RODO-2510 file (C-alpha; in nm, 4 decimals, decimal comma):
residues 88
     n   res          X          Y          Z
     1     w    -1,8963     0,7453    -1,4394
     2     f    -1,9032     0,8198    -1,0877
     3     l    -1,8186     1,1791    -0,9065
     4     v    -1,8617     1,1886    -0,5943
     5     m    -1,8192     1,5830    -0,4139
     6     t    -1,9799     1,5955    -0,0892
     7     h    -1,9213     1,7649     0,2129
     8     n    -1,9194     1,5045     0,4715
     9     h    -1,6123     1,2408     0,4324
    10     a    -1,7585     0,9682     0,6250
    11     l    -2,0411     1,0021     0,3488
    12     d    -1,7674     1,0027     0,0870
    13     f    -1,5826     0,6481     0,2137
    14     s    -1,9175     0,4947     0,2182
    15     l    -1,9994     0,6031    -0,1537
    16     a    -1,6406     0,5081    -0,2381
    17     e    -1,6386     0,1694    -0,0920
    18     r    -1,9499     0,0430    -0,3226
    19     i    -1,7929     0,2515    -0,6082
    20     m    -1,4482     0,0421    -0,5573
    21     r    -1,6306    -0,2873    -0,5195
    22     r    -1,8246    -0,2296    -0,8580
    23     t    -1,6939    -0,3730    -1,2071
    24     d    -1,9187    -0,1382    -1,4129
    25     f    -1,7672     0,2109    -1,4374
    26     s    -1,5082     0,3783    -1,6675
    27     y    -1,4441     0,6702    -1,4314
    28     f    -1,4378     0,7424    -1,0542
    29     g    -1,3891     1,0637    -0,9013
    30     m    -1,3876     1,2267    -0,5804
    31     i    -1,2863     1,5532    -0,4887
    32     g    -1,0477     1,6121    -0,1693
    33     s    -0,7012     1,6180    -0,1033
    34     k    -0,3536     1,3694    -0,1324
    35     t    -0,4020     1,3213     0,2126
    36     k    -0,7500     1,1997     0,1942
    37     r    -0,6757     0,9637    -0,0157
    38     v    -0,3864     0,7970     0,1526
    39     k    -0,6752     0,7661     0,4428
    40     f    -0,9225     0,5990     0,1963
    41     e    -0,6862     0,4228     0,0251
    42     r    -0,5673     0,2761     0,3574
    43     r    -0,8926     0,1653     0,5063
    44     l    -1,0624     0,0300     0,1941
    45     l    -0,7452    -0,2119     0,1485
    46     e    -0,8290    -0,2828     0,5345
    47     r    -1,2443    -0,3658     0,3363
    48     g    -1,0967    -0,5771     0,1412
    49     v    -1,0330    -0,3542    -0,1942
    50     e    -0,7567    -0,4865    -0,3969
    51     l    -0,4976    -0,2729    -0,4166
    52     e    -0,4686    -0,2405    -0,8094
    53     r    -0,8187    -0,1369    -0,7621
    54     l    -0,7305     0,2048    -0,6225
    55     e    -0,5500     0,3262    -0,9180
    56     q    -0,9073     0,3574    -1,0815
    57     m    -0,9715     0,5862    -0,7963
    58     t    -0,9044     0,9662    -0,9071
    59     c    -0,9086     1,1558    -0,6233
    60     p    -0,8299     1,4633    -0,6051
    61     i    -1,0198     1,5828    -0,9008
    62     g    -0,9418     1,8249    -1,1581
    63     v    -0,6931     1,9200    -1,3639
    64     p    -0,3500     1,9465    -1,2220
    65     g    -0,2545     2,3284    -1,2147
    66     i    -0,5181     2,5099    -1,0977
    67     v    -0,5224     2,5383    -0,6690
    68     d    -0,8252     2,7457    -0,6439
    69     k    -1,0672     2,6038    -0,3920
    70     a    -1,3384     2,8620    -0,4814
    71     p    -1,6246     2,6129    -0,5942
    72     a    -1,6430     2,7450    -0,9676
    73     m    -1,2592     2,7061    -0,9747
    74     i    -1,3733     2,3216    -0,8495
    75     a    -1,5871     2,3217    -1,1107
    76     v    -1,4173     2,4207    -1,3933
    77     a    -1,0891     2,1962    -1,2780
    78     v    -1,3092     1,8805    -1,2671
    79     c    -1,4937     1,9375    -1,6043
    80     a    -1,2313     1,9926    -1,7681
    81     e    -1,0615     1,7076    -1,6380
    82     l    -1,3770     1,5308    -1,7334
    83     l    -1,3676     1,6211    -2,0980
    84     q    -0,9720     1,4968    -2,1374
    85     v    -1,1098     1,1373    -2,0040
    86     r    -1,3784     1,1484    -2,1935
    87     g    -1,1476     1,2153    -2,5047
    88     r    -0,9250     0,9258    -2,4612
***
């Protein structure tokens, strides 16, 4: 499992690229917005990551319906999502 939650988009992208080239993970989630995801998808495709692989990247993370941006609320939403994924 990989969870990327830095404050640096360049670092996030570097980590995302490395993770997406791996084949040994069952979950990869990254904090961000739908806009960030679209930008990262485009850049990852340009760098040779296959379109099908991008389906394995969860971004934004957190259970749907929790839109609060406070760190504690993000943490709760992400933990809830991880529990759901673990239960599948």
